[in-house]
FIDRENGU-323380 format. One record per residue (C-alpha): residue in one letter; chain; x negated, y negated, z negated. Coordinates in steps of 0.5 Angstrom, whole numbers. Example, Ala and Ser with C-alpha at 12.3 -4.5 7.8 and 13.67 -1.06 7.14 Angstrom:
2
<r = a c = A east = -25 north = 9 up = -16>
<r = s c = A east = -27 north = 2 up = -14>
END
This chain:
161
<r = m c = A east = -252 north = -178 up = -142>
<r = t c = A east = -258 north = -180 up = -137>
<r = e c = A east = -257 north = -177 up = -130>
<r = r c = A east = -262 north = -173 up = -131>
<r = d c = A east = -258 north = -169 up = -136>
<r = v c = A east = -252 north = -167 up = -131>
<r = v c = A east = -253 north = -163 up = -125>
<r = p c = A east = -247 north = -161 up = -122>
<r = a c = A east = -243 north = -154 up = -123>
<r = p c = A east = -244 north = -148 up = -120>
<r = p c = A east = -240 north = -146 up = -115>
<r = a c = A east = -237 north = -138 up = -114>
<r = a c = A east = -242 north = -133 up = -112>
<r = d c = A east = -238 north = -134 up = -105>
<r = g c = A east = -239 north = -140 up = -105>
<r = a c = A east = -231 north = -142 up = -106>
<r = r c = A east = -228 north = -145 up = -113>
<r = r c = A east = -223 north = -141 up = -116>
<r = g c = A east = -219 north = -145 up = -121>
<r = r c = A east = -220 north = -140 up = -126>
<r = i c = A east = -219 north = -141 up = -134>
<r = g c = A east = -225 north = -144 up = -138>
<r = e c = A east = -229 north = -146 up = -131>
<r = e c = A east = -230 north = -153 up = -129>
<r = h c = A east = -226 north = -156 up = -123>
<r = p c = A east = -228 north = -158 up = -117>
<r = g c = A east = -232 north = -165 up = -117>
<r = h c = A east = -233 north = -164 up = -124>
<r = v c = A east = -240 north = -164 up = -127>
<r = a c = A east = -243 north = -160 up = -133>
<r = t c = A east = -248 north = -163 up = -138>
<r = l c = A east = -254 north = -158 up = -139>
<r = g c = A east = -254 north = -153 up = -145>
<r = t c = A east = -246 north = -153 up = -146>
<r = s c = A east = -243 north = -148 up = -142>
<r = n c = A east = -237 north = -147 up = -138>
<r = r c = A east = -234 north = -141 up = -139>
<r = r c = A east = -229 north = -142 up = -145>
<r = h c = A east = -229 north = -135 up = -151>
<r = c c = A east = -223 north = -132 up = -154>
<r = v c = A east = -227 north = -128 up = -159>
<r = t c = A east = -233 north = -131 up = -162>
<r = d c = A east = -237 north = -129 up = -168>
<r = l c = A east = -233 north = -135 up = -172>
<r = v c = A east = -226 north = -133 up = -169>
<r = a c = A east = -228 north = -125 up = -171>
<r = y c = A east = -231 north = -127 up = -179>
<r = g c = A east = -227 north = -131 up = -180>
<r = i c = A east = -220 north = -128 up = -180>
<r = a c = A east = -224 north = -121 up = -183>
<r = i c = A east = -226 north = -127 up = -189>
<r = i c = A east = -219 north = -129 up = -189>
<r = a c = A east = -216 north = -122 up = -189>
<r = l c = A east = -221 north = -120 up = -194>
<r = g c = A east = -219 north = -126 up = -200>
<r = v c = A east = -211 north = -124 up = -198>
<r = a c = A east = -213 north = -117 up = -200>
<r = v c = A east = -217 north = -119 up = -206>
<r = f c = A east = -211 north = -123 up = -208>
<r = a c = A east = -206 north = -117 up = -207>
<r = a c = A east = -211 north = -113 up = -211>
<r = w c = A east = -209 north = -117 up = -217>
<r = h c = A east = -203 north = -116 up = -216>
<r = t c = A east = -203 north = -109 up = -216>
<r = y c = A east = -208 north = -109 up = -222>
<r = r c = A east = -203 north = -113 up = -226>
<r = r c = A east = -197 north = -109 up = -223>
<r = w c = A east = -193 north = -115 up = -220>
<r = d c = A east = -188 north = -114 up = -214>
<r = l c = A east = -190 north = -117 up = -208>
<r = g c = A east = -187 north = -124 up = -210>
<r = n c = A east = -187 north = -131 up = -205>
<r = p c = A east = -194 north = -133 up = -206>
<r = l c = A east = -197 north = -126 up = -203>
<r = f c = A east = -192 north = -126 up = -198>
<r = y c = A east = -194 north = -133 up = -195>
<r = a c = A east = -201 north = -130 up = -195>
<r = v c = A east = -200 north = -125 up = -190>
<r = s c = A east = -196 north = -130 up = -187>
<r = v c = A east = -201 north = -134 up = -186>
<r = v c = A east = -207 north = -128 up = -183>
<r = e c = A east = -200 north = -126 up = -179>
<r = l c = A east = -200 north = -133 up = -175>
<r = l c = A east = -208 north = -133 up = -174>
<r = l c = A east = -206 north = -126 up = -171>
<r = i c = A east = -200 north = -128 up = -166>
<r = a c = A east = -206 north = -134 up = -164>
<r = l c = A east = -211 north = -129 up = -163>
<r = l c = A east = -207 north = -125 up = -159>
<r = v c = A east = -205 north = -130 up = -155>
<r = g c = A east = -212 north = -133 up = -153>
<r = g c = A east = -214 north = -125 up = -153>
<r = s c = A east = -209 north = -124 up = -148>
<r = i c = A east = -211 north = -131 up = -144>
<r = a c = A east = -219 north = -130 up = -145>
<r = l c = A east = -218 north = -123 up = -142>
<r = g c = A east = -214 north = -125 up = -137>
<r = s c = A east = -220 north = -130 up = -134>
<r = t c = A east = -227 north = -128 up = -136>
<r = d c = A east = -231 north = -123 up = -133>
<r = r c = A east = -234 north = -120 up = -137>
<r = d c = A east = -235 north = -112 up = -137>
<r = v c = A east = -229 north = -110 up = -143>
<r = d c = A east = -224 north = -104 up = -143>
<r = g c = A east = -218 north = -109 up = -143>
<r = v c = A east = -213 north = -103 up = -145>
<r = l c = A east = -217 north = -102 up = -151>
<r = f c = A east = -217 north = -109 up = -153>
<r = i c = A east = -210 north = -111 up = -152>
<r = s c = A east = -208 north = -105 up = -156>
<r = y c = A east = -213 north = -107 up = -162>
<r = l c = A east = -210 north = -114 up = -162>
<r = v c = A east = -203 north = -110 up = -161>
<r = t c = A east = -204 north = -106 up = -167>
<r = m c = A east = -208 north = -112 up = -171>
<r = v c = A east = -201 north = -116 up = -169>
<r = v c = A east = -197 north = -109 up = -173>
<r = i c = A east = -200 north = -109 up = -178>
<r = p c = A east = -199 north = -114 up = -184>
<r = p c = A east = -191 north = -115 up = -183>
<r = a c = A east = -191 north = -106 up = -184>
<r = a c = A east = -194 north = -107 up = -190>
<r = v c = A east = -190 north = -113 up = -192>
<r = l c = A east = -183 north = -110 up = -191>
<r = w c = A east = -186 north = -103 up = -194>
<r = g c = A east = -189 north = -107 up = -200>
<r = i c = A east = -182 north = -109 up = -201>
<r = a c = A east = -179 north = -103 up = -201>
<r = e c = A east = -184 north = -99 up = -206>
<r = k c = A east = -182 north = -102 up = -213>
<r = s c = A east = -188 north = -99 up = -216>
<r = r c = A east = -195 north = -102 up = -217>
<r = w c = A east = -197 north = -99 up = -210>
<r = g c = A east = -192 north = -103 up = -207>
<r = t c = A east = -197 north = -109 up = -206>
<r = g c = A east = -203 north = -103 up = -206>
<r = v c = A east = -200 north = -102 up = -199>
<r = v c = A east = -202 north = -110 up = -197>
<r = v c = A east = -209 north = -109 up = -200>
<r = v c = A east = -211 north = -102 up = -195>
<r = s c = A east = -207 north = -107 up = -189>
<r = m c = A east = -211 north = -113 up = -190>
<r = l c = A east = -218 north = -109 up = -190>
<r = t c = A east = -216 north = -105 up = -184>
<r = v c = A east = -214 north = -113 up = -181>
<r = s c = A east = -221 north = -114 up = -183>
<r = v c = A east = -224 north = -108 up = -181>
<r = l c = A east = -221 north = -109 up = -174>
<r = s c = A east = -222 north = -116 up = -173>
<r = i c = A east = -230 north = -114 up = -173>
<r = r c = A east = -229 north = -108 up = -169>
<r = l c = A east = -225 north = -113 up = -164>
<r = l c = A east = -231 north = -117 up = -164>
<r = g c = A east = -236 north = -112 up = -162>
<r = i c = A east = -231 north = -109 up = -156>
<r = w c = A east = -231 north = -116 up = -153>
<r = k c = A east = -238 north = -116 up = -153>
<r = g c = A east = -240 north = -110 up = -150>
<r = t c = A east = -243 north = -108 up = -157>
<r = y c = A east = -238 north = -102 up = -157>
<r = a c = A east = -235 north = -98 up = -152>
END
């Protein structure tokens, strides 16, 4: 890195430095080509969660096809998705509080909370339902989480109103 590649971090619009999450500290420098803002819902996060949820949906569909009850492997798979969604809820809430994007906060948080509530509700329903459709509920819930993840990305980017 040469001196030419380093520029001082730009001050806030009114000239004052504020300690918001994702901003550099006063006196630090930003490298050209890098962003000094952190983004919560990136394409990688949204599509990654969607793909993992689709994978669990396929696994649950296999259980439904084979007429198996909701067992430990499916429970653990849904638990992995749930942990990712809890991390997204925390990260999304922090990022929403520190962003200057034009994001509808109520809609964004409601999507995050809904995504976190769906998998446990589906597992409880799937355990209670002793027919083959107990795992069918998990299929539908994972498909729903996948779609909501992509929709959340659109809300974060301002694509959807």
